[in-house]
C-alpha atoms as one frame of an Amber mdcrd trajectory, in Angstrom:
protein
 -61.237 103.194 -47.905 -57.518 102.627 -47.848 -55.844  99.254 -47.332 -52.540
 100.793 -46.244 -51.728 100.029 -42.617 -49.916 102.752 -40.687 -46.888 101.713
 -38.661 -48.230 103.315 -35.471 -50.664 105.891 -34.157 -49.359 105.870 -30.587
 -45.889 106.769 -29.400 -43.812 104.293 -27.406 -45.032 105.583 -24.045 -48.675
 105.293 -25.099 -48.016 101.819 -26.473 -46.599 100.809 -23.101 -49.831 102.000
 -21.473 -51.845  99.970 -23.983 -49.785  96.904 -23.151 -50.401  97.370 -19.429
 -54.138  97.750 -20.008 -54.395  94.576 -22.074 -52.212  92.551 -19.701 -54.222
  93.736 -16.683 -57.549  92.889 -18.301 -56.402  89.351 -19.070 -54.645  88.634
 -15.771 -57.468  90.080 -13.686 -59.816  87.774 -15.599 -57.745  84.846 -14.348
 -55.462  84.001 -17.267 -53.413  81.991 -17.999 -54.611  79.791 -15.114 -58.257
  79.723 -16.261 -57.315  78.111 -19.581 -57.657  74.737 -17.823 -61.372  75.425
 -17.325 -61.905  75.416 -21.083 -60.763  71.815 -21.386 -62.990  70.787 -18.496
 -66.154  72.091 -20.184 -68.176  69.592 -22.187 -68.507  71.910 -25.199 -64.894
  73.195 -24.873 -65.506  76.485 -26.724 -61.938  77.732 -26.359 -63.422  81.185
 -25.944 -64.217  83.583 -23.097 -67.133  85.828 -24.178 -66.904  87.977 -21.052
 -63.228  88.750 -21.598 -63.818  89.458 -25.288 -66.671  91.835 -24.422 -64.332
  93.666 -22.038 -61.504  93.872 -24.557 -63.567  94.595 -27.660 -66.326  96.856
 -26.358 -64.902  98.604 -23.310 -61.256  98.846 -24.363 -61.927  98.922 -28.122
 -59.488  96.239 -29.249 -61.830  94.826 -31.902 -61.033  97.816 -34.090 -57.246
  97.878 -33.705 -55.553  98.181 -37.071 -58.813  98.560 -39.005 -59.600 101.571
 -41.221 -60.767 104.771 -39.572 -63.943 104.643 -41.686 -65.239 101.774 -39.564
 -64.088 103.150 -36.232 -60.701 101.487 -36.367 -57.660 102.775 -34.539 -53.931
 102.330 -34.600 -51.641 100.501 -36.971 -49.096  97.710 -37.049 -47.416  98.701
 -33.768 -50.742  98.531 -31.916 -51.616  95.172 -33.486 -48.307  93.640 -32.446
 -48.398  95.152 -28.949 -51.892  93.812 -28.249 -51.141  90.399 -29.731 -47.952
  90.032 -27.701 -49.774  90.746 -24.431 -52.625  88.385 -25.285 -50.039  85.742
 -26.163 -48.270  86.231 -22.845 -51.505  85.506 -20.958 -52.950  82.858 -23.343
 -56.145  84.910 -23.422 -58.858  82.870 -25.235 -60.228  85.642 -27.441 -60.441
  85.968 -31.264 -58.399  89.156 -31.638 -55.703  87.485 -33.757 -58.093  85.599
 -36.016 -61.040  87.995 -36.300 -59.631  91.521 -35.950 -56.207  90.814 -37.443
 -56.496  87.993 -39.982 -60.070  88.468 -41.189 -59.941  92.225 -40.619 -56.722
  92.826 -42.537 -57.831  90.642 -45.448 -61.101  92.568 -45.658 -59.323  95.912
 -45.305 -57.295  95.009 -48.392 -60.440  93.997 -50.304 -61.767  97.531 -50.791
 -65.158  99.209 -50.443 -67.460  96.149 -50.627 -65.885  94.859 -47.394 -66.788
  97.972 -45.414 -70.030  96.647 -43.805 -68.221  93.537 -42.589 -65.320  95.525
 -41.181 -67.859  97.559 -39.214 -69.222  94.338 -37.749 -65.739  93.182 -36.752
 -64.949  96.556 -35.171 -68.202  96.221 -33.221 -67.039  92.939 -31.678 -68.643
  90.348 -33.966 -66.404  87.369 -34.696 -65.294  86.799 -38.278 -63.520  83.530
 -39.032 -61.123  83.252 -41.993 -61.935  80.131 -44.041 -58.856  80.224 -46.245
 -56.592  77.288 -45.371 -55.804  73.998 -47.075 -56.011  70.545 -45.495 -52.756
  71.186 -43.583 -53.841  74.515 -42.135 -51.712  76.625 -44.486 -52.624  79.151
 -47.144 -51.318  78.681 -50.672 -52.955  79.747 -53.903 -52.881  76.168 -55.154
 -54.439  74.900 -51.924 -57.737  76.805 -52.207 -60.341  74.061 -52.457 -63.592
  76.049 -52.340 -65.327  76.882 -55.620 -67.245  80.137 -55.992 -69.783  81.748
 -58.299 -71.257  85.240 -58.123 -73.677  84.270 -55.347 -72.602  80.955 -53.797
 -69.628  78.883 -52.668 -69.128  75.154 -52.454 -66.461  73.178 -50.612 -64.969
  72.420 -47.217 -62.298  74.178 -45.162 -60.523  72.598 -42.204 -58.866  74.343
 -39.279 -61.043  77.440 -39.364 -60.125  79.330 -36.152 -63.044  80.120 -33.857
 -65.312  78.630 -36.506 -67.931  77.482 -34.007 -68.187  80.986 -32.503 -68.163
  82.978 -35.740 -70.957  85.251 -36.910 -69.673  85.048 -40.475 -66.841  83.594
 -42.535 -64.338  85.259 -44.852 -63.948  82.652 -47.583 -61.265  82.293 -50.235
 -62.785  80.598 -53.283 -61.598  79.689 -56.744 -63.614  81.264 -59.562 -63.313
  81.312 -63.356 -61.229  84.479 -63.015 -58.966  83.311 -60.178 -59.156  83.486
 -56.381 -61.757  85.849 -54.959 -63.156  86.669 -51.529 -66.662  85.898 -50.331
 -68.656  86.383 -47.143 -70.808  83.537 -45.843 -73.037  84.057 -42.825 -72.761
  81.407 -40.114 -76.365  80.329 -40.669 -75.492  79.325 -44.255 -72.615  77.032
 -43.310 -72.255  73.701 -41.527 -69.679  73.822 -38.719 -68.088  70.870 -36.919
 -65.747  71.688 -34.025 -62.347  69.980 -34.025 -60.330  68.872 -30.985 -57.383
  71.173 -30.345 -54.101  70.627 -28.539 -54.361  74.217 -27.294 -57.525  74.615
 -25.216 -57.534  78.370 -25.924 -57.311  78.054 -29.723 -60.412  76.268 -31.058
 -60.886  75.414 -34.704 -63.551  73.791 -36.845 -64.297  72.268 -40.198 -66.642
  74.503 -42.178 -68.658  72.844 -44.925 -70.204  75.021 -47.606 -72.829  73.286
 -49.760 -73.847  75.768 -52.436 -73.994  78.258 -49.569 -75.355  81.728 -50.224
 -72.412  84.119 -50.378 -71.640  87.777 -50.968 -68.814  88.287 -53.430 -66.350
  91.000 -52.401 -63.738  90.896 -55.167 -63.785  90.318 -58.911 -61.337  89.074
 -61.495 -59.100  87.177 -59.076 -58.306  90.296 -57.034 -58.921  88.330 -53.839
 -55.462  86.768 -53.969 -53.680  90.101 -53.502 -55.971  90.964 -50.580 -55.299
  87.581 -48.994 -51.545  87.905 -49.370 -51.527  91.444 -47.955 -53.707  90.474
 -44.996 -51.712  87.327 -44.283 -48.428  89.249 -44.162 -49.832  91.249 -41.242
 -51.292  88.073 -39.741 -47.932  86.284 -39.772 -46.287  89.212 -38.010 -49.062
  89.103 -35.416 -48.561  85.377 -34.875 -44.871  86.133 -34.393 -45.861  88.653
 -31.705 -48.122  86.082 -30.041 -45.183  83.668 -30.036 -42.895  86.343 -28.627
 -45.326  87.048 -25.787 -45.500  83.368 -24.898 -41.747  82.866 -25.195 -41.009
  85.897 -23.004 -43.454  84.647 -20.364 -41.785  81.216 -20.380 -38.381  82.840
 -19.970 -39.504  85.095 -17.110 -41.356  82.278 -15.348 -38.326  79.985 -15.590
 -35.887  82.690 -14.497 -37.882  83.307 -11.337 -38.013  79.580 -10.603 -34.278
  78.919 -10.957 -33.555  81.802  -8.582 -35.593  80.071  -5.873 -35.222  76.325
  -6.480 -32.327  74.888  -4.471 -30.333  71.700  -4.991 -27.110  70.705  -3.232
 -27.626  73.723  -0.975 -27.462  76.153  -3.944 -29.964  77.869  -6.199 -30.042
  75.928  -9.463 -29.677  79.219 -11.341 -26.083  79.360 -10.120 -25.177  76.155
 -11.980 -23.136  76.892 -15.094 -25.101  74.468 -17.288 -28.360  76.183 -16.338
 -26.855  79.616 -16.975 -25.833  78.550 -20.476 -29.303  77.231 -21.267 -30.923
  80.435 -20.063 -28.459  82.517 -22.080 -29.365  80.558 -25.216 -33.048  81.011
 -24.410 -32.622  84.769 -23.983 -30.952  85.021 -27.398 -33.958  83.286 -28.968
 -36.341  85.748 -27.341 -34.314  88.853 -28.125 -33.797  87.891 -31.755 -37.545
  87.428 -32.167 -38.173  90.798 -30.512 -35.542  92.567 -32.634 -37.106  91.311
 -35.849 -40.560  92.523 -34.903 -39.244  95.842 -33.603 -37.526  96.522 -36.916
 -40.692  95.858 -38.910 -42.793  97.841 -36.439 -40.833 101.079 -36.521 -39.033
 100.999 -39.886 -40.396 100.750 -43.396 -40.164  97.185 -44.652 -38.777  96.763
 -48.155 -40.216  93.256 -48.418 -43.069  92.777 -45.968 -43.833  89.230 -47.133
 -40.269  88.084 -46.483 -40.123  89.847 -43.121 -43.432  88.250 -42.125 -42.226
  84.789 -43.120 -38.993  85.282 -41.134 -40.976  86.419 -38.079 -43.208  83.352
 -38.236 -40.324  80.922 -38.764 -38.137  82.393 -36.015 -41.054  82.821 -33.636
 -42.091  79.193 -34.089 -38.630  77.872 -33.298 -38.119  80.281 -30.391 -41.455
  79.627 -28.682 -41.124  75.861 -29.073 -37.637  75.992 -27.570 -38.629  78.259
 -24.660 -41.734  76.232 -23.803 -39.692  73.025 -23.755 -36.985  74.633 -21.609
 -39.611  75.885 -19.166 -40.814  72.344 -18.611 -37.314  70.886 -18.342 -35.890
  73.518 -15.983 -38.907  73.388 -13.710 -38.120  69.725 -13.164 -40.846  67.389
 -11.949 -43.374  70.121 -11.215 -43.125  71.360 -14.817 -44.639  68.111 -16.038
 -47.720  68.314 -13.848 -51.232  69.344 -14.864 -51.259  71.994 -12.137 -48.314
  73.946 -13.596 -48.787  76.502 -16.386 -45.769  75.315 -18.373 -47.745  72.746
 -20.331 -50.309  75.379 -21.333 -47.557  77.390 -23.033 -46.135  74.235 -24.590
 -49.562  73.594 -26.139 -49.806  77.157 -27.476 -46.270  76.939 -28.875 -47.105
  73.792 -30.803 -50.363  75.240 -32.088 -48.799  78.531 -33.187 -45.939  76.724
 -34.905 -48.353  74.812 -37.150 -50.863  77.641 -37.667 -50.677  79.022 -41.241
 -47.546  76.993 -41.945 -44.635  75.741 -39.851 -41.111  77.122 -39.696 -39.844
  74.960 -42.563 -42.715  76.105 -44.783 -41.936  79.773 -44.151 -38.171  79.387
 -44.518 -38.882  77.958 -47.948 -41.131  80.946 -48.663 -38.321  83.322 -47.676
 -35.966  81.605 -50.109 -38.530  81.906 -52.891 -39.424  85.506 -52.123 -35.779
  86.600 -52.072 -34.811  84.527 -55.099 -32.302  82.346 -53.283
């Protein structure tokens, strides 16, 4: 099994068709509007099993970017295309966390991970339990201890933890950081409240939990770093999808909303704000396009840049959407606040913009 991820399997025209398919599946299922229903439910799962079954089983998205040996398909271009469309619709499915984050970490872990990759490609949810108390991943922040057959510790902010079939756990061993698999039945899971109704997380407690060790000798760290580079690019694509939707939604509104007997889009101040917003979106898109179609000389640095820029851009666009929609943008009935919530969640997930700008400086020796 190879851990190398191809840039793309589809050409640009086929990728456009994939985008249309994913967007149609999500919008015809009622998103982003149906995100409000998640908050209204007593258990608030942050997850739509019916939509995930459609996307993972009928369309085959659960295997995107995974090795061919497990029925995977596509490469980085397909991952980013799918994630961008899901981000544009706020679809409450675990593609980013299960297929991309957990899947790419396992793909980099070698042969022992193969059975678990097959489960992910089949639609089972894998939750990465790898973050520190602030929801970031750093080698020094790994707080779980592991032996050959068990792990012990607690991990906060595990995405889709309450819906997971199994966990991909980073644990500190005598030899360094290694990867383990813990089945959901062997862990204690406590759901956490989330600002974003469509992005649930949980605290996972592991008390001498039975575990399957996937890597030896501290080799898990390299697999984690490789998988997280792809994950950060995917989060950047999710942010781009949301930012583009906010821009398009706001552009349509300012063409129609009239004040002083004129469309507000004709006001110079509004034009300037929209021009600044468009630059934010296009810069984020340009960065991801370059990584998608060209060989990256430093994938870790490019991934950190994508996450930092995407965080700032999506936060700015979501805030502008609310402001330029005026009073209606502040209401519960309008979708703007749903994108604002996602922007804030994405910005903090796996490290904020400041954290990743610092990483870029370190990686490039500045």
